TIMAR-994703 format. One record per residue: residue number from 1; chain; x, y, z of N, C-alpha, C in turn. Coordinates in steps of 0.05 Angstrom, whole numbers, plus 5000, padded with zeros to 4 digits. Example, Ala and Ser with C-alpha at 12.3 -4.5 7.8 and 13.67 -1.06 7.14 Angstrom:
<rs>
+-----+--------+------+------+------+-------+-------+-------+------+------+------+
: num : cadena : n.c1 : n.c2 : n.c3 : ca.c1 : ca.c2 : ca.c3 : c.c1 : c.c2 : c.c3 :
+-----+--------+------+------+------+-------+-------+-------+------+------+------+
:   1 :      A : 5264 : 4886 : 5156 :  5246 :  4910 :  5156 : 5264 : 4934 : 5156 :
:   2 :      A : 5257 : 4955 : 5142 :  5273 :  4979 :  5143 : 5258 : 5001 : 5157 :
+-----+--------+------+------+------+-------+-------+-------+------+------+------+
</rs>
This chain:
<rs>
+-----+--------+------+------+------+-------+-------+-------+------+------+------+
: num : cadena : n.c1 : n.c2 : n.c3 : ca.c1 : ca.c2 : ca.c3 : c.c1 : c.c2 : c.c3 :
+-----+--------+------+------+------+-------+-------+-------+------+------+------+
:   1 :      A : 5323 : 8499 : 7514 :  5338 :  8523 :  7509 : 5353 : 8531 : 7534 :
:   2 :      A : 5377 : 8542 : 7531 :  5393 :  8551 :  7554 : 5378 : 8575 : 7568 :
:   3 :      A : 5366 : 8593 : 7552 :  5353 :  8616 :  7564 : 5329 : 8608 : 7581 :
:   4 :      A : 5318 : 8585 : 7578 :  5296 :  8576 :  7593 : 5305 : 8562 : 7619 :
:   5 :      A : 5331 : 8560 : 7623 :  5341 :  8546 :  7647 : 5342 : 8516 : 7643 :
:   6 :      A : 5344 : 8507 : 7619 :  5345 :  8478 :  7614 : 5374 : 8468 : 7612 :
:   7 :      A : 5378 : 8443 : 7620 :  5403 :  8429 :  7617 : 5406 : 8421 : 7588 :
:   8 :      A : 5428 : 8428 : 7575 :  5431 :  8421 :  7548 : 5454 : 8401 : 7542 :
:   9 :      A : 5464 : 8389 : 7563 :  5485 :  8369 :  7560 : 5511 : 8378 : 7573 :
:  10 :      A : 5530 : 8360 : 7575 :  5555 :  8365 :  7588 : 5553 : 8364 : 7619 :
:  11 :      A : 5571 : 8379 : 7632 :  5571 :  8379 :  7661 : 5548 : 8398 : 7670 :
:  12 :      A : 5535 : 8390 : 7692 :  5514 :  8408 :  7702 : 5527 : 8430 : 7718 :
:  13 :      A : 5512 : 8451 : 7721 :  5522 :  8474 :  7737 : 5524 : 8467 : 7766 :
:  14 :      A : 5546 : 8475 : 7780 :  5549 :  8470 :  7808 : 5527 : 8486 : 7822 :
:  15 :      A : 5514 : 8473 : 7841 :  5493 :  8487 :  7856 : 5465 : 8479 : 7847 :
:  16 :      A : 5463 : 8463 : 7826 :  5438 :  8456 :  7814 : 5436 : 8426 : 7808 :
:  17 :      A : 5412 : 8416 : 7810 :  5406 :  8388 :  7801 : 5388 : 8392 : 7775 :
:  18 :      A : 5383 : 8369 : 7762 :  5367 :  8369 :  7738 : 5342 : 8354 : 7744 :
:  19 :      A : 5318 : 8366 : 7739 :  5293 :  8351 :  7744 : 5286 : 8333 : 7721 :
:  20 :      A : 5264 : 8318 : 7723 :  5257 :  8299 :  7703 : 5250 : 8311 : 7676 :
:  21 :      A : 5245 : 8337 : 7675 :  5239 :  8351 :  7649 : 5264 : 8364 : 7637 :
:  22 :      A : 5286 : 8362 : 7651 :  5310 :  8374 :  7640 : 5316 : 8403 : 7649 :
:  23 :      A : 5302 : 8412 : 7670 :  5306 :  8439 :  7679 : 5324 : 8439 : 7703 :
:  24 :      A : 5340 : 8460 : 7708 :  5356 :  8463 :  7731 : 5339 : 8470 : 7755 :
:  25 :      A : 5344 : 8456 : 7777 :  5331 :  8464 :  7803 : 5353 : 8466 : 7823 :
:  26 :      A : 5351 : 8485 : 7842 :  5372 :  8489 :  7862 : 5376 : 8464 : 7880 :
:  27 :      A : 5401 : 8458 : 7885 :  5409 :  8437 :  7903 : 5417 : 8451 : 7929 :
:  28 :      A : 5401 : 8447 : 7950 :  5406 :  8463 :  7975 : 5434 : 8460 : 7987 :
:  29 :      A : 5445 : 8436 : 7987 :  5471 :  8431 :  7998 : 5492 : 8448 : 7983 :
:  30 :      A : 5491 : 8447 : 7957 :  5511 :  8462 :  7941 : 5505 : 8492 : 7941 :
:  31 :      A : 5479 : 8499 : 7943 :  5472 :  8528 :  7945 : 5483 : 8540 : 7971 :
:  32 :      A : 5484 : 8524 : 7992 :  5495 :  8532 :  8018 : 5525 : 8538 : 8015 :
:  33 :      A : 5539 : 8521 : 8000 :  5567 :  8526 :  7995 : 5571 : 8552 : 7979 :
:  34 :      A : 5554 : 8556 : 7959 :  5556 :  8580 :  7943 : 5552 : 8605 : 7960 :
:  35 :      A : 5532 : 8605 : 7977 :  5526 :  8627 :  7995 : 5551 : 8632 : 8013 :
:  36 :      A : 5564 : 8611 : 8022 :  5588 :  8613 :  8039 : 5610 : 8627 : 8023 :
:  37 :      A : 5614 : 8618 : 7998 :  5635 :  8631 :  7981 : 5628 : 8661 : 7977 :
:  38 :      A : 5603 : 8667 : 7972 :  5596 :  8695 :  7968 : 5601 : 8712 : 7993 :
:  39 :      A : 5594 : 8700 : 8016 :  5599 :  8714 :  8042 : 5629 : 8719 : 8046 :
:  40 :      A : 5646 : 8699 : 8041 :  5674 :  8703 :  8043 : 5685 : 8724 : 8025 :
:  41 :      A : 5674 : 8725 : 8001 :  5683 :  8745 :  7981 : 5674 : 8773 : 7989 :
:  42 :      A : 5650 : 8776 : 8000 :  5640 :  8802 :  8009 : 5657 : 8812 : 8032 :
:  43 :      A : 5669 : 8794 : 8047 :  5687 :  8802 :  8069 : 5714 : 8811 : 8059 :
:  44 :      A : 5719 : 8808 : 8033 :  5744 :  8818 :  8021 : 5765 : 8797 : 8018 :
:  45 :      A : 5758 : 8771 : 8021 :  5777 :  8750 :  8017 : 5783 : 8745 : 7988 :
:  46 :      A : 5806 : 8736 : 7982 :  5814 :  8731 :  7954 : 5801 : 8704 : 7944 :
:  47 :      A : 5801 : 8702 : 7918 :  5790 :  8677 :  7906 : 5808 : 8654 : 7914 :
:  48 :      A : 5834 : 8658 : 7916 :  5853 :  8637 :  7924 : 5847 : 8628 : 7952 :
:  49 :      A : 5842 : 8646 : 7971 :  5835 :  8639 :  7998 : 5809 : 8623 : 8000 :
:  50 :      A : 5789 : 8632 : 7985 :  5763 :  8620 :  7985 : 5765 : 8591 : 7974 :
:  51 :      A : 5781 : 8588 : 7952 :  5785 :  8561 :  7940 : 5798 : 8542 : 7961 :
:  52 :      A : 5818 : 8551 : 7974 :  5832 :  8535 :  7994 : 5814 : 8528 : 8017 :
:  53 :      A : 5798 : 8548 : 8027 :  5780 :  8544 :  8049 : 5759 : 8524 : 8042 :
:  54 :      A : 5747 : 8527 : 8019 :  5725 :  8509 :  8010 : 5736 : 8481 : 8006 :
:  55 :      A : 5760 : 8478 : 7996 :  5773 :  8452 :  7992 : 5777 : 8438 : 8018 :
:  56 :      A : 5787 : 8453 : 8038 :  5791 :  8442 :  8065 : 5765 : 8434 : 8078 :
:  57 :      A : 5745 : 8451 : 8077 :  5721 :  8446 :  8093 : 5702 : 8426 : 8080 :
:  58 :      A : 5702 : 8423 : 8053 :  5683 :  8405 :  8040 : 5696 : 8379 : 8030 :
:  59 :      A : 5722 : 8378 : 8031 :  5738 :  8355 :  8021 : 5732 : 8350 : 7992 :
:  60 :      A : 5726 : 8371 : 7977 :  5722 :  8370 :  7948 : 5740 : 8391 : 7937 :
:  61 :      A : 5754 : 8385 : 7915 :  5773 :  8405 :  7904 : 5758 : 8427 : 7891 :
:  62 :      A : 5765 : 8452 : 7899 :  5753 :  8476 :  7887 : 5776 : 8493 : 7875 :
:  63 :      A : 5780 : 8490 : 7848 :  5801 :  8506 :  7836 : 5793 : 8536 : 7837 :
:  64 :      A : 5813 : 8553 : 7838 :  5808 :  8582 :  7839 : 5790 : 8592 : 7816 :
:  65 :      A : 5795 : 8582 : 7792 :  5779 :  8590 :  7769 : 5750 : 8582 : 7772 :
:  66 :      A : 5746 : 8559 : 7785 :  5718 :  8550 :  7789 : 5703 : 8568 : 7809 :
:  67 :      A : 5717 : 8575 : 7831 :  5706 :  8593 :  7851 : 5699 : 8619 : 7838 :
:  68 :      A : 5717 : 8630 : 7822 :  5712 :  8656 :  7809 : 5688 : 8653 : 7790 :
:  69 :      A : 5686 : 8633 : 7774 :  5664 :  8629 :  7756 : 5637 : 8627 : 7770 :
:  70 :      A : 5637 : 8611 : 7792 :  5612 :  8608 :  7808 : 5603 : 8635 : 7819 :
:  71 :      A : 5621 : 8649 : 7832 :  5613 :  8675 :  7844 : 5604 : 8695 : 7822 :
:  72 :      A : 5618 : 8695 : 7800 :  5609 :  8713 :  7778 : 5582 : 8705 : 7768 :
:  73 :      A : 5577 : 8679 : 7764 :  5553 :  8670 :  7752 : 5529 : 8675 : 7771 :
:  74 :      A : 5533 : 8674 : 7797 :  5511 :  8678 :  7815 : 5505 : 8708 : 7820 :
:  75 :      A : 5522 : 8725 : 7808 :  5516 :  8754 :  7807 : 5518 : 8769 : 7832 :
:  76 :      A : 5534 : 8761 : 7851 :  5536 :  8777 :  7875 : 5564 : 8787 : 7880 :
:  77 :      A : 5579 : 8789 : 7860 :  5607 :  8799 :  7863 : 5606 : 8828 : 7868 :
:  78 :      A : 5620 : 8837 : 7889 :  5621 :  8865 :  7897 : 5648 : 8876 : 7886 :
:  79 :      A : 5647 : 8898 : 7872 :  5672 :  8910 :  7863 : 5683 : 8929 : 7885 :
:  80 :      A : 5708 : 8926 : 7889 :  5721 :  8943 :  7910 : 5725 : 8971 : 7898 :
:  81 :      A : 5717 : 8991 : 7913 :  5720 :  9019 :  7904 : 5742 : 9031 : 7922 :
:  82 :      A : 5764 : 9040 : 7909 :  5786 :  9051 :  7924 : 5782 : 9080 : 7931 :
+-----+--------+------+------+------+-------+-------+-------+------+------+------+
</rs>
């Protein structure tokens, strides 16, 4: 079941590996990248800037929509209050 944190097929979530029982477990290398994205967002950087920065530093393509989805999924998005 998805609610139990199990892998149900398709692409795995970025930041996680799958154990022998089919459960997601954190991948430390990818979790470090996620924490970096969260830090950049908390500093007020745009998703576009974060995507470009991560693509440059990791040599892996990070589309803007993917960065947005990861940050939203990890639940640390800060809303700007004007």
